[in-house]
C-alpha positions as CSV (number, residue, x, y, z in Angstrom):
1,X,323.6,74.1,163.4
2,X,325.3,73.6,166.8
3,X,325.9,76.5,169.1
4,X,329.6,77.5,168.9
5,X,329.7,79.7,172.0
6,X,332.9,79.8,173.9
7,X,333.7,80.8,177.4
8,X,336.1,83.7,177.8
9,X,338.0,85.3,180.6
10,X,339.8,88.7,180.7
11,X,343.2,89.2,182.1
12,X,345.5,92.3,182.3
13,X,348.6,90.2,181.5
14,X,348.9,86.9,179.7
15,X,352.3,85.0,179.8
16,X,352.8,82.1,177.4
17,X,354.9,79.4,178.8
18,X,355.2,78.2,182.4
19,X,359.0,77.6,182.4
20,X,361.3,79.4,184.7
21,X,361.2,82.7,182.9
22,X,357.5,82.7,182.5
23,X,356.8,82.0,186.1
24,X,359.4,84.5,187.3
25,X,357.9,87.2,185.0
26,X,354.4,86.5,186.5
27,X,355.7,86.8,190.0
28,X,357.6,90.0,189.3
29,X,354.6,91.6,187.6
30,X,352.4,90.8,190.6
31,X,355.1,92.2,193.0
32,X,355.3,95.4,191.0
33,X,351.5,95.6,190.9
34,X,351.3,95.4,194.7
35,X,354.1,97.9,195.2
36,X,352.3,100.3,192.9
37,X,348.9,99.9,194.6
38,X,347.4,97.8,191.8
39,X,346.4,94.7,193.8
40,X,343.6,93.8,191.3
41,X,346.0,93.4,188.3
42,X,345.3,89.9,187.0
43,X,348.1,87.7,185.5
44,X,347.5,84.5,183.6
45,X,350.2,81.9,182.7
46,X,349.4,79.6,179.9
47,X,351.2,76.3,179.4
48,X,350.5,73.8,176.6
49,X,352.2,70.9,178.4
50,X,350.5,68.7,180.9
51,X,352.4,70.2,183.8
52,X,354.2,73.5,184.7
53,X,357.4,73.9,182.7
54,X,356.7,70.9,180.5
């Protein structure tokens, strides 16, 4: 039987969709995190298309 291990990464916030609203949400979350002394807050934007906003 083949090993079915997967790589995983942990994020504090995951946003689905890299359109205008998804990107602006990611930017705003990071700005708020920095303003509130949370510079290590990680944000991930996931896009299924081949390019941002596809």
